N, C-alpha and C positions, 0 to 999 in steps of 0.2 A: 486057428481064421479059415481056414480049406472047408470044413464042415459050411459054414456060415455061408462062404461063395455059394458053395454046391447047391443048399439050402437054396436059398434064394434066387440063384440060375436057373432052378428046377419051378419055383413060384412063379420067375416072370414066363418061364418060356409055357408054362402051361395056362398063366390067365392072358396071352398071346395066341395059343390055339387056341382054347376054347371060343371065342365070338366066331371063329371060321365055321363053327357048327351051325344048322341051318334051327339049331333050336330057338322056340318062342320063348323059353324059360326066365324070370325076371335075373336072375342070378346072371346066366351067361349073358344076356345081351346087355345088363349093366357094365360088363367087362369092357363095354366098347366105348365108355365115357371118358375114362382117366389115361387117354393116350398120352398124351403131354407127362403125366405123370408117371408112365412106364417108361417113357423114351430118357426123362432126367433117369428113373431107377437105372437105365440098360447103361447110360453114360457112365453113373458112379460106378455102377459093376465091371465093367470094362477094364476102367483105369484102377479099379482094385484090383485086380485079377494079372495087369499086368505088373503091376507094383510085386504082389505078393505070391502068386504062383512059380511053380516052378517047371519051366516055360521048354524046360527037357524031356516032361510027362506028357504022353498021349493024351491024358483027360485033363489036363490043363489047356490045352488046344481045343476039345474036344465043350468045355465050357468055355470060351473065347468065340468060339462059331454059334454057340445056341443064342448067347446073350447078343452078338453082331447081329443076329437073324432077327431077333423080335425089337433090335434097335430099327432096323431095315425096314421092316414090316409098319412098325406103327408110325413112321418116317413118313411112308408115303400116301397114308392114311392122311396125315397133317399140312404138308408139302404145300397141298392149293390152296392152304388159308394161311399165306405165307406170302412176301413182296417178291418170293423166287417165285412164284409161279403166273403167268399170263392173267388179267384180271377177264374175268368172267360179263362184267356190264362194262358199259364205255361210262366214260364221266362226260356232263353237262356242258358243252362247251359257255354258251350265253341261257341264264337266267330267265324263262319264261314264266311270270307272276299267273298268269292265266291257265299255264298248264302244269304247276306243281303241286304238289301234294308233299306235306310235311306229317308224318306219323309219328308218335309219341305210344311206344305201347309197355309197358310193366307188369308185374306180377307184383303186385302189393304186399301181400302176406296179409291173410285172412287177419289175424293176431294185430300185425302192426298197428299203432296208433297215433305213429309220425305222420298223418294226414297235411298238415301244413309244409313239410318239407316236399311231398309229394306235388302240392300244388304248387311249391315258390319255381318248382322244375318247369312247370305244364307254361308257370307266368314268366319267368326265362326265357323257354324256348319257343313260345310261342307255335302249338302246331299245331294245325288242320284239325287233324286226326287226335284221341286220346283214347287209346285203348288199355283197360286196366282187366289183368284175372285175379283171380281170388276175391272179387270184390263181394263183400254182404251189404247187409241193408245197412249196419253202421257206415262204412263206408261209402255208401250210396249216398247220406245224406248229409255227409262233407263232399262229395264229387257235384252234388247238386246245386253248389255257389257257383258252378264253370258256365252252367246254362244262359246266361245272359249273354257270353261272347259265343257258348257253344248249345246251341235249339235245336239241333238236331239229336237226337239221342235213341239209344236200344239200351232197355236195364234190365238185367238179369240177377237180381241181388240171391245169394244163395249161400248158406250156411255152411257148405259140403267142401270149400277151397276150389270149387268152380264156378263161383260167379263171376260174371264176365259185365262189361260195363262200357259204350263207346259215347263218345261226347263230341262232337264236329262242328265245325264250321261252315262245311261243304253239307248240301241241302242231300238228304239219304233219300233213297228211293228204290221201291220195291223192298224193303229190311224185310228180316224175319229173323227170327231163331230157333233153332234146329236141334234138336237130338237125334245126330243121325244112328249112333251107336249107344247109348245105354240113354235111358230116362231121367238122370242126374247129371249131363256132360252136356252141356251146351256148344252150340256151335250158333255164329253171328255171320249172314250173308248180308248183302245190300249191293246197288249201284251206286257210286259216288259223281256227284253232280261237280266237276270242275270248274271253277271262275269262266275258262272259253265255251260252256254252254258244253262240254265233252262231256260222255259218262264213261267209267271205269268199274270193274267188278270186284270188291273185297268179301274174302275170307277171311275168317278170326277164328282160329281153332283152340283148343286145350285139353289134349286126350290126357288118359292118365298114365303117371310112369310106370316103369320095372319098379315094383318093391315088395315084399310081403303083405304089406297094410294098404295096398293098394289096388295093384294089378298084377299078378301072379307070372302073368304073360302078357307077350307085347301085341297079342292078336288087336285086340281092339284098337288098339295108338294105331297100330300099320296098318290098319283097315281102315279107319278114320281120315289117315293120310290120302292110302292110294287110292281111296275111291274119290277126293277133291282132284287126284292128278287126272284118273281116268276120266273126271268129267269134264275136265280143262280139256281133255284133249281131243272132245267128241266135240266139244261146242266153244272152240274158242276165241277169244275176245280179252280186250285190255284188263289182265286181273294182278290184283295181291293178294298173295296168300302169308297170313302173319301170326302170331302167336307164342305162349309157350309150350311147344310141343313135345317137351318131355321127353327130347331127345338130341345126341348130340349132331354137332355140323357134318361129323365123319362115320358118324355109324352106315351098316351096309342100307338100315331100313331108310334113311334120309336120300342117301346112294341112289336106291331104287325108286325113293318119290321122283326127284330130278329126272332120273332116266323117262319115267313113264310120263309124265307131265311135262317136260322138258323147258319148265321153269329154269328160271335163271338166277344167281346166290350174289349178289353185292359183294360176299365178303371174301370169297375169289379172288385171290394174288394181293389183296386187304389186308386181311388179319382174321383174328379169329373172333374177336369180341366176346371173348364169355361173359355170361351176364349171371352166372349164378355159380358159387355160391357169394355174394357178399362178403361176407364174412370172415372167409377162410381163403388166402391169396394162395394157401396151397392146395385147396381143391376147388379146382373152380374150371368150367367147363361151358361152350356157348348154348345153351337150352331155348332161348328165346330166339325168333325168327325172321327172317322174309325174304320171301320167294316173290319174283316177278316175271312177267311176261317181256317178250321184246319187245313191248312198243316202248321200254320206259330207257331212260339213262339216270346216274346214280349223282344227283347233289351232293346230298352227304351221308355220311352213316357214322354213329357217334353212340358211345355206350357212357349213361351222364352217374352223374357222383351218386355214391351210395343216400337212399332217402329214406332208412331203418328196415326194409325190406329184406331176406335174404337173395333177392335178385334185383339184379341194376336194372334200370329202366334204359329202351334200346331208342334212339330218334334216326329215324329215316328219313328222307328227304331225295325222292324222287321224280323225274319231270316226263310226263307224256309226251309223245313224239311218235305217230301214228305212221310217219311213215320213216322210219326207227327199223333199219332190218336187225339189228343185232348183231354187229359185224363181227366182235370177238366171241358172242355166243354159246350155249352151253356144250361142256366139252363131252356130253356123255350121250350117249345114242343107247336104245333100248335094242335086245334081241329078244327072241323068241322065248329064251330061257328066262328074260326076263318078263316078259309079258304073261307068260305062265305063271309065273311066282304072284303077281301082282293079281290075277284074276282066282290064282287059290286062297290068297288072304282076303279077298275081298268075300268070295264065295263062302268061305268058312264061318264067315261071321253075320252072312246073310244078307249083304249092304249090296246095295247095287247103284248106278251114276240116278239113277230115277228118284231115290232116295235124299239127291243135292237138289236144293232149288235154284232154278234159275231166276235170278231178277229181272 
């Protein structure tokens, strides 16, 4: 038992420590994803070590302290996504239908053929906008059945798992499909005209994940998020940024995005809302995101049921309130080091805020 506990404690400590490095290698950054799983492992290890180790030996206490330190570190990152933390986004007190916007976003999985289940989710939840990721030509033929109710569309069917579609009840103005960093990975940008006549900006993203089969480092993913963050700060306006960002809510890169942009995360103080992997409850983390500027309050945030994809759909309902100052506010502020890091990441990929369209 002792050798096994030593080995597991060392593995946990290494997996906890490596993401502290500034390395952008995919396998190091991927270690940020399973923080909840690492925390559970740490608890199990602590209990096992207390039960089986000889606590009169200094080595036993060294093991206990290393595991306790790992647990504390992971909990520090996870805690904001629990009810123990103050909410970052205020809840709406009274719904104004003319200023409400409901978005259903989902990575549908290109090989998934259960389109009727997804369309049923759309009918049940009646969103104003439907955003799909990984949607190809096959999915477009099924999604086009929405056009009677959702006449405003953006369509980019691709067979490389980066296709993207938007179907909207609300008018889309100055809309565009852009390829910010890669010629085969699109993003979508538009102004949405609310029922009140007011306009808000939306940006939908789906950068490549850190993996040996996709991107061996996170440089392009991070740069895409950060150039959008820097663009918002340069020209602030009521904005929603959403999509499958292939990054977890508690990663250093998502944290840097929040610092640079100042955009708010409605999950803070409310829950994790893990959307991937829909088929494995023990390997699940939040990859699908929605961030927004301070002019919004939250009506509803809900993870929907499985529709055959490896992702759950996420339903987000916000209310635009231009007089709202965001009393809770983003709890993160950037410093000089953050600004330099964001500049470095965008410079190394040769992307600038001038590349981001202004709807």
